[in-house]
Phi, psi and omega in degrees: 000333180299318181295325179297316180293321179295317178303311180296316182298311180299314180300310184296317180298312183294312181295315180299322183283309184291313181298315182293316176305313181299314183295315182290322178293318179296310180296325176295315181295327186271336184233327183067022185250125178296319179299317178295318179295313178298321176296319174300317177300314178297324182292320179294314182301326184267292189294316184286334175296318176294315180300311177294325179295316178292323179302309182292328178295313176296320175300314182292322179292331179285344176275109184291351177271356182259141175277166178301319181290329179290322176299316181290327179296317175298319182300309184291317179293324175296312186298308183291324179289320176293315181299315182294309186291320178299320182297328183298337179288346174291330186302306180293328177299324182284320191260351179238166168294156190301315183290320173300313183300320178297315177297319178296319179295319177298311182298316179300311185297314180295324177297311183300313181293321179299316181292314177302312182299321175301312182292327178294316179295315178297321182289334179260007181052043174257166177293109182305320183298321177297314182294312178302315181298316179300309186290319179292328177298314177298316177299314180300316177303314176301315181298315178298310181296319178289328176296311180289334170294315179296322177295319178297320184290317181297315182289327184266341182241356173067024176291135180236141181280000000 
């Protein structure tokens, strides 16, 4: 059961970080509104935590080698890790100006992913730099794509913060 909880924790942390980063960068680029960005973070923290927890639960249940308690361990770990890590992005949005908060959030998110990636690589006896580089590259791609998506929405649909 311990590995199921670790799987859920890693999934929730990764999903909570990348999804929230993408959403805040995109919403900031599209609206420039602190209220909209905070609302997005809360939406991710609540709705997407439940969604991902149910998704991992169904995935674990479909694996006939997993017990009912292992499925629930993954579910609970996914929910709480995603809820927690997504919520941490509210802190810079509340305490800093929006542009500074976005930069702090990106740095925080990449640091969290980098640290998790390091420990995953070490536990599997892989080269940490390769694993960290792979995971951070995906996160940076998400950040870039959502930024330009937000800019596209703002310039083509005229949303203003």
